[in-house]
N, C-alpha and C positions, 0 to 999 in steps of 0.2 A: 362524523366530525368534519369540521370545516378545514379549509386550506391552512390557516394559521395554526390551529390547534394540532393538526397533523404534523406540521413542520416542527413545532415546539417539542412534541413527543419524540420525533426523530432526533432532534438536536440534543435533547436530554439523554437519549440512549447512546448517542455518539460520545458524549462527555463521560458517561459511566464506563463505556468501553475504553476510552483513552486513559482514564485514571485508574483502571482496575489494577489489582495487585500484580498481575502478570500480563497487563495490557502492553501496548506498543511502547509506552514510555519506559518500560522496565527492561528493554533489550539493551544489555550491557556490551556484548561483543558478538561478532560473527567471525569464526576462526576457520579458515580454509586449511584443511589437514592434508598431510601426506602419509605415506605408508610407514615412515619412520616416526616412532613415538616422540612427542615433544610436550613441553609444559604449556599450559594455557593460563593466562593471568586470572587470578581470583579464585581458582578452583584447584583442589589437590590432584595428584596423579599425573600420568603421562597419557597423551591422547593421540590416536592415529586412525587412519582409515582401516576398516575391516572389510572382509569380503561381502558381497551381496548388498552393496550400498549402505553399509553400516559404519558405526564408529565404535572403537574399542578404547576403554580407559583401563589403565593398569597402575599398580602401585598406589592404590587409593588410601593407604594408611591403615587398613583393617587387615592386618596379617597378610599384606600383599594381595588383597582382593582385587578383582577386576570385574568389568561390566561391559556389555555390548548393547548398543542402542541402534534400533532400526525403525524406519517408518515414523509412526506417530508416538513411539515410546518416549518417555521422559524419565529424568532422574533428578531427585531433589538432594542437594548437598547443602545442608543448612537451609537458608531461605532461597538460595540460588536454584534455579531450575535449568536443566540441560535438555536441549532438543536437537534433533537432526534437521538440517536444512539442505534440501536437494534442489539445486538449480541446474536443470537440464543435464543431470548426471554428475555435476560437480558437487561434492559433499562438504558441508561445513558443520561445525559444532557451534550452536548458538547458546549463549548464557543469558538468562533472564534474572534480573536482580531487583526485587521490589524496593530495596534501599537505594537504588540509583537516584542521585539527587534530582534529575529531571522528572522522575516519577513522583518523588516526595514533594516536589515544588509545584507539580501540576495543579492548576487552579480551574482552568476553563478552556474552551475553544471559542475564540472570538469569531463572530459571524455577522454578516450583513442582516439587517431586518428582513424577514420574509416578504417578498413582493411578487404577487402572482403574475406581474407583467414579464417576469423572467422565465415564465413557462412558454417557450417558443414553439410554434408549430413547425414541423419538419416533414420531409419526405425521405423514406429509406430506399436506398439503391443497393441491392445485394451485389457482392463482387466475388462470385465463386472462383476459387483457384488463385486469387491474388494473395501475394505475400509481401510484407514490408520488413525492412531491417529496423528493429527496435533496439535502442541503446539505453543502458541502465546508468544510474548516477555514478557507478564505479568504472564506466567506460566499456564494460562488456556488452557485446552486441549479439543478437540472434534473429533469425528470420521468424516471423509470426504470421499466421493466417489472418487475413482481413475479413471480417464478417460483412462489411459494407460501409457505405457512406451515407450520412444524413445531410440533406440539403436544407438550408434554412436562411433566414434573413436576419442580419445583425446590424443595427444602426443604419438601416436602409440599404445595405449592400448584401449581395449573395455570398454565402460562405458554405463550406463543407466541413464535416466532422468525421474523421476516420474512426471506426469502432471495431473492436475485437470481442471475442467471447472469452469469458473467464473459465476457469476449470469447472465451475458449476453450471456452465452453459448460458449464463446471462450476458447481456451486452454491456460493454463498458468502454470508456474513452479516457484518455489522458490529454489535458489541454493546458495551455498558458494563455494569458491575455494581458491587456494593458495595465492591470493591477499587479501582475506577478512580480515578486521581488520588491514591491513598493508598499502596497496595501495588503497584499496577500503573500502566502508562501510562493516559491518560485514556479510551481505548477500544481494542478489539482486533478483529482479523479472525478468522473461523472458516471453514475449508473444510468442505464438507458432501459426504459420499459420496452417490452417487445412490441414492435410496430404492428398495426392492424394488417389484415390480409391485403388491403389495397395500398400498403406502404406508408400510410399516414402515421405520424409519430409525434411525440412531444419531447422537447429538450427542456428538462426542468433544472435550470442552473441554480435554483435555490437549494438543491440537494448536492451541489458540488462540494466535495469533501477533501480534507487534507490527506496526502499519502502517508503511509507509515513512517517514511524517512523525515517527516516534519516533527516526529516525536523522538526519533533516535537516528543518528547518522550511521547506525550499523545495519539499517535496511538497505536493500539494493533495488530501489524502485525504478520502473521504466520511465524514461523521459518522453515528453510529447513528440510524436512524429512531426516533421516540418509542416504539414498541412493543418495541424491542430494548434498552431501558434498564432494567436490573433493580436493585432495592435489595439483593437477596440477594448476598452475596459468592460469587464463583466462583473458588476458589483452585486453579486449574489452568492449565497452559499458560505462556506467556512472561509475564514481569513487566515488566522495564525493561532499558535498555541500560546496560552497565557500561563506564565510561571509566577508563583508567589515569592519563593525564596525567603 
């Protein structure tokens, strides 16, 4: 298939994911727990940290029944789904609700028309041993390994893009540009195809996509590192969430 048809398939899949019953728009709350049981809005029982990075719910209204969730285990209470969220050892209880208004009103992801000119050639420079401080939208910071930097030209000027590896081992970047907060969400994510052995790579900004926190403010997305904040507009990729209401 050609560039445009590939892009439209990708964009359609992104919209299906975003509007799914338990997709990102359904995240209702992220609740940081302590060892003392406490109530959580919207769900029955009392919830607290359990041993071994788990979460324990008690007094669930079924003859005093209780439950413990760990790892990828989930629990449905009515239509709400409960999941464990582990951020570097800090454990939270996340509540997903398909009836959340932002999910029910989700209509589309507005995006720029695909333009192959936004597939920019780049050169990858590995940076073994380098770490940077990454700050999340809630102010929490942590050191993260840097996989490398991509050198490219934008609007006639040299730029660099700092990239890291995801938990799945793929390259990814967080960036903002001259459209951020105006034409697009405040920052975006960019997947990076693995560079060739000689370091040549392609930055496909037409695949720039909205972070989960564009769909729910209960996500704790990483912000762009200082070197990935550009003043030049990058009019490619996803722009904003469209709600019907």
